[in-house]
C-alpha positions as CSV (number, residue, x, y, z in Angstrom):
1,M,10.4,16.9,8.4
2,T,9.1,14.2,6.0
3,N,5.6,14.7,4.7
4,V,3.7,11.5,4.1
5,L,0.3,11.3,2.3
6,I,-1.8,8.2,3.1
7,L,-4.4,7.4,0.5
8,G,-6.9,4.9,2.0
9,A,-6.3,6.3,5.5
10,T,-9.7,5.2,6.8
11,G,-9.2,1.5,5.8
12,R,-7.9,-1.1,8.2
13,T,-4.4,-1.0,6.8
14,G,-4.4,2.8,6.4
15,V,-5.5,3.3,10.0
16,S,-2.7,1.1,11.3
17,V,-0.1,2.9,9.2
18,L,-1.4,6.3,10.2
19,Q,-1.3,5.5,13.9
20,Q,2.2,4.0,13.7
21,L,3.7,6.8,11.5
22,S,2.3,9.4,13.8
23,E,4.5,8.1,16.6
24,Y,7.5,9.8,14.9
25,E,8.0,13.5,15.5
26,H,9.9,14.0,12.3
27,I,7.1,12.7,10.1
28,Q,4.1,14.8,9.2
29,V,1.2,12.6,8.2
30,I,-1.5,13.8,5.8
31,A,-4.6,11.6,5.8
32,A,-6.6,11.6,2.6
33,L,-10.4,11.4,3.2
34,R,-13.2,10.9,0.8
35,Q,-15.3,13.4,2.8
36,A,-14.6,15.6,5.7
37,E,-16.8,13.6,8.1
38,D,-14.6,10.6,7.7
39,I,-12.2,12.1,10.2
40,S,-14.3,10.4,12.9
41,R,-13.0,7.1,11.6
42,L,-9.4,8.0,12.3
43,P,-7.5,6.9,15.4
44,K,-6.0,9.0,18.2
45,T,-2.3,9.5,17.6
46,T,0.9,10.4,19.5
47,Y,1.5,13.4,17.3
48,P,-1.1,15.4,15.3
49,F,-1.8,14.7,11.7
50,Q,-3.4,16.7,8.9
51,T,-6.3,15.7,6.7
52,K,-7.3,16.6,3.2
53,V,-10.4,15.7,1.3
54,V,-9.3,13.9,-1.9
55,D,-11.1,12.5,-4.9
56,I,-8.7,9.8,-6.2
57,N,-10.5,9.9,-9.6
58,V,-9.7,13.6,-10.2
59,I,-6.1,14.5,-10.8
60,S,-6.5,18.1,-9.6
61,S,-7.9,16.9,-6.3
62,L,-5.0,14.5,-5.9
63,S,-2.5,17.2,-6.8
64,R,-3.6,19.4,-3.9
65,A,-2.5,16.8,-1.5
66,A,0.2,15.0,-3.4
67,N,2.2,18.1,-4.2
68,E,2.9,18.5,-0.5
69,A,4.1,14.9,0.0
70,D,7.6,13.5,0.0
71,V,6.1,10.0,0.3
72,I,2.7,8.8,-0.9
73,I,1.3,5.6,0.6
74,N,-1.4,3.9,-1.5
75,A,-3.4,1.8,0.9
76,I,-6.6,2.0,-1.1
77,R,-8.5,-1.3,-1.3
78,M,-10.7,-1.2,-4.4
79,R,-13.8,-3.4,-4.0
80,G,-16.3,-5.1,-6.4
81,D,-15.9,-6.0,-10.0
82,I,-13.1,-3.5,-10.8
83,Q,-11.4,-3.3,-14.2
84,A,-8.1,-5.2,-14.7
85,T,-6.3,-1.9,-15.2
86,A,-8.0,0.0,-12.3
87,L,-4.9,-0.1,-10.1
88,V,-2.5,0.8,-12.9
89,D,-4.7,3.7,-13.8
90,L,-4.8,4.9,-10.2
91,D,-1.0,4.7,-9.9
92,K,-0.7,6.8,-13.1
93,R,-3.0,9.4,-11.7
94,I,-1.0,9.5,-8.5
95,R,2.3,10.0,-10.4
96,K,0.8,12.7,-12.6
97,A,-0.7,14.5,-9.5
98,A,2.7,14.4,-7.8
99,A,4.6,15.7,-10.8
100,G,5.3,19.0,-9.0
101,R,7.4,17.2,-6.4
102,K,11.0,16.1,-7.1
103,N,10.8,12.3,-7.4
104,P,8.3,11.5,-4.6
105,M,8.4,7.9,-3.3
106,I,5.2,5.8,-3.7
107,V,4.7,2.9,-1.4
108,T,1.8,0.6,-2.4
109,V,0.0,-2.0,-0.4
110,G,0.1,-4.9,-2.8
111,G,-2.0,-8.0,-3.2
112,A,-1.0,-11.7,-3.1
113,G,-3.0,-12.3,-6.3
114,S,0.0,-10.7,-8.2
115,L,2.4,-13.5,-7.2
116,K,3.9,-15.6,-10.0
117,M,3.4,-19.4,-9.3
118,G,5.8,-22.2,-10.2
119,N,3.5,-23.2,-13.1
120,G,3.8,-19.8,-14.7
121,K,0.4,-18.6,-13.6
122,R,-0.4,-15.9,-11.1
123,F,-1.9,-16.7,-7.7
124,W,-5.2,-15.0,-8.7
125,Q,-5.6,-17.7,-11.2
126,D,-5.2,-20.5,-8.7
127,I,-8.2,-22.5,-7.4
128,A,-7.2,-21.5,-3.8
129,F,-7.7,-17.8,-4.5
130,P,-10.9,-16.4,-3.0
131,G,-13.4,-15.7,-5.8
132,R,-14.9,-12.6,-4.2
133,T,-11.5,-10.8,-4.5
134,L,-10.6,-12.2,-7.9
135,P,-11.0,-8.8,-9.8
136,R,-8.7,-7.1,-7.3
137,G,-6.2,-10.0,-7.6
138,R,-6.1,-9.7,-11.3
139,A,-5.7,-5.9,-11.1
140,H,-2.8,-6.3,-8.7
141,A,-1.0,-8.6,-11.2
142,K,-1.3,-5.9,-13.8
143,L,0.0,-3.3,-11.3
144,Y,3.0,-5.6,-10.4
145,D,4.0,-5.9,-14.1
146,Y,3.5,-2.2,-14.7
147,L,5.7,-1.2,-11.7
148,T,8.6,-3.5,-12.8
149,E,8.6,-1.7,-16.2
150,L,8.9,1.9,-14.7
151,P,12.0,3.9,-15.5
152,S,14.8,3.4,-13.0
153,F,14.6,7.0,-11.7
154,E,11.1,6.3,-10.3
155,S,11.1,5.7,-6.6
156,W,8.6,3.1,-5.4
157,A,8.0,0.0,-3.2
158,Y,5.3,-2.6,-3.5
159,L,4.7,-4.6,-0.4
160,I,2.7,-7.8,-0.6
161,P,0.8,-9.1,2.5
162,L,-0.2,-12.7,2.8
163,P,-3.7,-14.1,1.9
164,A,-3.9,-14.9,5.7
165,Y,-4.0,-11.1,6.5
166,L,-5.2,-10.9,10.1
167,P,-7.3,-7.8,11.0
168,D,-7.4,-8.7,14.7
169,G,-3.8,-9.9,15.0
170,L,-1.5,-8.3,17.6
171,R,1.2,-5.8,17.0
172,T,4.5,-7.6,17.8
173,G,6.7,-5.1,15.9
174,A,8.3,-8.0,14.0
175,Y,8.0,-9.3,10.5
176,K,10.1,-11.0,7.8
177,R,10.7,-9.5,4.4
178,W,11.5,-11.5,1.3
179,E,12.4,-10.4,-2.2
180,V,10.2,-11.9,-4.9
181,Q,13.0,-14.2,-6.2
182,N,12.5,-16.4,-3.2
183,N,10.0,-19.4,-2.9
184,K,6.5,-17.9,-3.0
185,M,4.8,-21.2,-2.2
186,D,6.2,-21.3,1.3
187,F,5.3,-17.6,1.7
188,L,1.6,-18.4,1.0
189,K,1.5,-20.7,4.0
190,K,2.4,-17.9,6.4
191,S,0.4,-15.1,7.9
192,I,0.7,-11.5,9.0
193,S,-1.4,-9.1,11.2
194,Y,-2.5,-5.8,9.9
195,E,-0.5,-4.1,12.6
196,D,2.8,-5.9,11.8
197,F,2.3,-5.3,8.1
198,A,1.8,-1.6,8.9
199,T,5.1,-1.7,10.7
200,A,6.7,-2.9,7.5
201,V,5.1,-0.1,5.5
202,C,6.4,2.4,8.0
203,D,9.9,1.0,7.7
204,A,9.6,1.2,3.9
205,V,8.9,4.9,4.3
206,K,11.6,5.6,6.9
207,E,14.3,3.5,5.1
208,R,13.2,4.3,1.5
209,W,12.8,0.7,0.4
210,E,12.9,0.1,-3.4
211,G,11.2,-2.7,-5.3
212,I,8.8,-5.5,-4.5
213,Y,8.8,-7.3,-1.2
214,L,6.8,-10.1,0.4
215,I,5.9,-9.5,4.1
216,A,5.0,-12.2,6.6
217,D,5.2,-12.8,10.3
218,D,8.5,-13.4,12.1
219,E,7.9,-17.1,12.8
């Protein structure tokens, strides 16, 4: 049995990941909630899942959930005018909280703002990047750089959805995965549904992907 903790389980991406991972009998999903009442926001699933109330800002609270997990999915979508280091700080808290487990894998839902453009800038600095999500884009760029500098024994994957991230798109079960060395400008012209991106996250968990990947539709 593989225990998978989902942080951000009540968000759109988290709900899709939870529902799809719960289709596998050999995976025990643990949904992290900000408050117990949030269980009403979670979907019906094929196999039952567990829930835990978690304060992501308190390491002891994170530890009570993370120390049971073989894989931790960070699907938290921070909003508002967050600090540039907010996502790096969160990742550090998660790793510290999971220190009692032997090399747990952390799969993070990334952000397109982290992408390096041909002109040497990041996509969050581009005029096409939406202003309302600029703080999060900047924070994802910091997280991207931080992850690439982690020691080689750390187990992690950072999956980047497209700016055209479709909440109402269908679940086709298909997607394409690119490594970051490939042409990112072409990638930005594509799209992906929340459901198909969630399929990629589930595959990252089951197949233990390592590194940074761009995820788009299969067209």
